[in-house]
C-alpha positions in Angstrom: 99.3 138.5 109.7 101.7 135.9 111.1 100.0 133.4 113.5 101.9 130.9 115.6 100.0 127.9 116.9 101.7 126.3 119.9 100.6 122.7 120.1 100.4 120.0 117.4 97.6 117.8 118.6 94.4 117.5 116.6 93.0 120.9 117.9 96.2 122.8 117.1 96.7 121.2 113.7 93.0 121.7 112.7 93.2 125.3 113.8 96.4 125.8 111.7 94.9 124.2 108.7 91.6 126.2 108.8 93.6 129.4 109.3 95.8 128.7 106.3 92.6 128.1 104.2 91.6 131.6 105.2 94.9 133.1 104.0 96.6 133.4 107.3 100.4 132.8 107.5 100.8 130.0 110.1 103.7 128.4 112.0 103.0 125.4 114.2 105.4 124.7 117.1 105.5 121.3 118.8 108.4 119.0 119.5 106.5 115.9 118.4 103.2 116.7 116.6 100.3 114.3 117.0 101.9 112.1 119.6 100.0 112.9 122.8 96.3 112.7 123.7 95.3 112.8 120.0 97.5 109.8 119.2 95.9 107.8 122.0 92.3 108.8 121.3 89.9 106.3 119.8 88.1 108.9 117.7 84.5 107.8 118.4 82.0 110.4 117.1 78.7 109.6 119.0 75.4 111.3 118.5 75.4 112.3 122.2 77.4 111.6 125.3 77.1 111.7 129.1 79.4 114.8 129.2 76.8 117.0 127.5 73.7 116.0 129.5 72.3 119.2 131.0 75.0 121.5 129.5 73.1 123.3 126.8 76.0 125.4 125.5 78.2 122.3 125.2 75.4 120.5 123.5 75.1 123.2 120.8 78.8 123.1 120.3 78.8 119.4 119.8 75.9 119.5 117.4 77.6 122.2 115.4 80.8 120.1 115.2 78.8 117.1 114.2 77.2 119.0 111.3 80.6 120.2 110.2 82.5 116.9 110.2 81.5 115.5 106.8 82.6 118.7 105.0 85.6 119.1 107.2 86.7 115.6 106.3 85.9 116.0 102.6 87.9 119.2 102.3 90.8 117.6 104.1 90.7 114.5 101.9 91.8 116.7 99.0 95.2 116.3 100.6 95.2 112.9 102.3 92.8 110.2 103.7 91.2 111.2 107.1 90.0 107.9 108.5 86.5 109.4 108.8 83.5 106.9 108.8 79.8 107.7 109.2 78.4 104.2 109.3 76.7 104.1 112.6 77.2 104.1 116.4 75.5 101.4 118.4 74.7 101.9 122.1 74.1 98.4 123.5 72.4 97.7 126.8 73.6 94.7 128.8 71.4 95.3 131.9 68.1 96.8 132.9 69.6 100.1 134.1 71.3 100.5 130.8 68.1 99.8 129.0 66.4 102.6 130.9 69.2 104.9 129.9 68.6 104.0 126.2 64.9 105.2 126.7 66.2 108.5 127.9 68.8 108.8 125.1 66.2 108.0 122.5 63.8 110.7 123.7 66.8 113.1 124.0 67.9 112.5 120.4 64.4 112.8 119.0 64.0 116.2 120.7 67.1 117.3 118.9 66.2 115.9 115.5 69.0 113.3 115.6 68.0 110.2 113.8 68.1 107.0 115.9 66.8 103.5 115.6 65.8 101.3 118.5 67.0 97.7 118.1 65.7 94.5 119.6 68.2 92.0 121.1 67.9 90.0 117.9 68.7 93.0 115.8 71.7 93.8 118.0 73.0 90.3 117.6 72.6 90.5 113.8 74.5 93.9 113.7 77.2 92.8 116.1 77.4 89.0 116.1 80.4 89.0 118.4 78.5 90.6 121.3 77.2 88.7 124.2 73.4 88.8 124.4 72.0 92.3 124.9 68.7 93.6 126.2 68.5 95.9 123.2 70.2 98.8 121.5 70.0 102.3 120.1 71.7 102.9 116.7 72.7 106.3 115.5 73.0 105.6 111.7 74.3 109.0 110.8 77.2 108.9 113.3 80.5 107.0 113.4 84.2 107.5 114.1 87.5 108.9 112.8 91.0 107.5 113.2 92.8 110.4 114.9 96.2 109.1 113.8 95.2 109.2 110.1 93.4 112.5 110.7 96.5 114.1 112.3 98.7 112.9 109.5 96.3 114.4 106.9 96.3 117.7 108.8 100.1 117.8 108.8 100.2 117.1 105.1 97.6 119.8 104.4 99.4 122.4 106.5 102.7 121.8 104.6 100.9 121.7 101.2 99.3 125.1 102.0 102.7 126.7 102.9 102.5 126.4 106.7 105.6 125.8 108.7 106.0 123.2 111.4 108.8 123.7 113.9 109.6 120.6 115.9 110.8 122.3 119.1 109.4 123.0 122.5 107.9 126.4 123.2 109.0 127.6 126.6 108.0 131.3 126.7 105.6 133.7 125.1 106.3 137.4 125.6 106.5 140.6 123.5 105.0 139.0 120.4 107.7 136.3 120.4 107.7 132.6 121.2 111.0 131.5 122.6 112.0 127.9 121.9 114.0 125.4 124.0 117.1 125.9 121.8 116.9 129.7 122.3 115.5 130.6 118.9 112.8 133.2 118.8 109.7 133.0 116.6 107.9 136.3 116.2 104.1 136.5 115.8 101.2 138.9 115.3 98.9 136.5 117.1 99.5 133.3 119.0 97.2 130.4 119.7 98.1 128.2 122.7 96.8 124.7 122.0 99.2 122.6 124.0 96.5 120.6 125.9 97.3 120.1 129.6 100.7 121.7 129.1 99.3 125.0 128.0 99.5 126.8 131.3 103.2 125.7 131.8 104.3 128.0 129.0 106.2 130.9 130.6 106.3 134.6 130.0 102.6 135.5 130.3 101.1 137.4 133.3 100.2 135.4 136.3 96.7 133.9 136.1 96.4 134.9 132.4 96.0 131.3 131.4 93.7 129.0 133.4 95.3 125.8 134.8 94.5 122.8 132.6 94.2 119.6 134.6 95.5 116.3 133.1 93.2 113.3 133.3 94.8 110.1 132.3 93.1 107.6 130.0 94.6 104.2 129.0 93.3 102.8 125.7 93.8 99.2 124.4 94.3 98.3 120.7 93.7 94.7 119.6 93.7 93.2 116.1 91.8 90.6 114.1 91.2 89.5 110.5 88.5 90.1 109.5 87.4 92.9 111.9 85.5 91.5 114.9 82.9 94.3 115.1 81.0 95.9 112.2 80.2 99.3 113.6 81.4 101.6 116.4 79.7 100.8 119.7 79.3 101.7 123.4 78.6 98.8 125.7 76.5 100.0 128.6 76.7 97.9 131.7 77.0 98.3 135.5 76.5 102.0 135.3 79.4 102.6 133.0 80.1 102.6 129.3 82.9 101.0 127.3 83.6 102.2 123.8 84.6 99.8 121.1 85.8 101.4 117.9 86.6 99.0 115.0 88.9 100.0 112.0 88.6 98.6 108.5 92.1 97.0 108.8 90.9 94.8 111.8 92.1 97.0 114.6 89.7 97.3 117.6 90.2 100.2 120.0 88.8 99.7 123.5 88.7 102.5 126.1 89.1 104.0 128.4 90.3 104.3 131.9 89.8 107.5 133.9 92.6 108.3 136.3 93.6 111.5 138.2 97.3 110.9 138.3 98.8 114.2 137.3 101.2 114.0 134.4 101.8 110.3 134.7 101.6 108.7 131.2 102.6 105.2 132.3 100.7 102.3 130.8 100.0 99.7 133.4 99.0 96.0 133.7 96.1 97.1 135.8 94.9 99.4 133.0 95.2 96.7 130.4 93.6 94.1 132.7 90.6 96.3 133.5 89.9 97.1 129.9 90.2 93.4 128.8 88.0 92.2 131.6 85.3 94.7 130.8 85.5 93.9 127.1 85.3 90.2 127.7 82.0 90.7 129.5 80.4 92.0 126.4 82.5 90.3 123.7 83.2 86.7 124.8 85.8 86.1 122.0 87.9 89.2 122.6 90.6 87.3 124.4 91.6 85.5 121.2 92.5 88.8 119.4 96.1 89.7 118.8 97.4 92.3 121.3 98.6 95.3 119.4 99.1 98.2 121.8 98.2 99.9 125.0 98.7 103.7 125.2 97.9 106.5 127.6 96.8 110.0 126.9 96.3 113.0 129.1 92.9 114.6 128.5 93.0 118.4 129.1 90.3 119.5 131.6 89.7 123.2 132.2 88.6 124.5 135.6 84.9 124.0 134.6 85.7 121.1 132.3 84.5 123.0 129.3 86.6 124.0 126.2 88.5 127.3 126.1 88.2 128.7 122.6 89.1 132.3 121.7 90.9 135.4 123.0 92.4 135.8 126.4 92.8 139.0 128.4 96.4 139.3 127.0 96.3 141.1 123.6 96.9 138.8 120.6 97.0 135.6 122.8 94.3 133.0 122.1 93.5 129.7 123.6 92.2 126.5 122.0 92.4 123.9 124.7 90.5 122.3 127.6 88.4 120.0 125.4 88.7 117.2 128.0 87.3 113.9 126.5 86.0 115.6 123.3 89.0 117.1 121.4 88.6 114.9 118.3 84.9 115.4 118.4 85.1 119.2 118.6 88.0 119.7 116.2 85.9 121.0 113.3 84.0 123.6 115.2 87.0 124.7 117.2 89.1 125.1 114.1 86.4 127.1 112.4 85.9 129.4 115.4 89.6 130.0 115.8 90.0 130.8 112.1 87.2 133.3 112.5 88.9 135.0 115.5 92.2 135.1 113.6 90.6 136.8 110.6 88.6 139.3 112.7 85.2 137.8 111.8 82.5 136.5 114.1 82.7 132.8 114.9 79.7 130.4 114.9 77.4 131.3 117.7 77.8 127.9 119.4 81.5 128.8 120.1 80.8 132.2 121.7 80.1 131.0 125.3 83.5 129.2 125.4 85.9 132.2 125.4 88.5 132.0 128.2 87.3 135.3 129.5 84.3 133.6 131.0 86.5 132.3 133.8 87.3 135.8 134.9 91.0 135.6 134.5 92.7 138.9 134.0 96.1 139.7 132.6 
């Protein structure tokens, strides 16, 4: 069985890799793999998030992916480093409202069996000396982060090592078990996985309404650098009803994000975006202004109509979706890849993935 994966972000690459591990012949089509939303992403892997509150199916999917990440990374590291770290995520409260949210989060995590440790202001200061004074914190010692740029490079290396093919062209049409490229070439398939993020529904050739519209949501992300690293562990700073994530790398990079902007397909990085992120960071890390400016980037998060992932078969025979992960693509890569590999080998995916088939939205070919 020859499978074509259209889209070379972390979801498409992870799907291709896992399918290859299951003996599937795979071709990935993307004009510039790992350069869009995955490239901009910070890669925080938190124990819980505001997006999953009250959404039980999404919660189960996130927990399944969390459980898979260590083995997913370990298997991939047979080919190349992944940038995966499981050395803790600190939620730090900088006002009373945030402190109350930590109470809720602690109870929530305990109900799920997720290990967490409540920290005093003094313990937060010891763990993150660069922080402004906090009112307390909640540490997830079994959680952490991954560097999506290193992860994507590892996936590309693994795909090629296992005999997969990567075609660096644009897919413009899918019809009659063939993907047509922007240069006119045709790539035949037995099955195709559309994993092109917010560009997925722009691929032509499929019946009208067969693929749900994927809305782009822009996020600007700042990268600073210091030697030695300014922060010790990945953190979310909770203040004024919002959270700011702060993801340190071992090489001294500090990733700060993110803005949330409904601006269509605009990927422009702006002074306002950089200024907003720097101002928010300076409120919680007084010394952040002295760090070297490295980069500001923008990614387009792919949001499905109900803002939940689309994983599995569509109403069109042999056409599958792996998209719509919104703010959680890197976080959900392991479970998505495993589920898609199961679908592509005619086995049953993990039960946590079953509610996320595109067919739930009622689209018909």
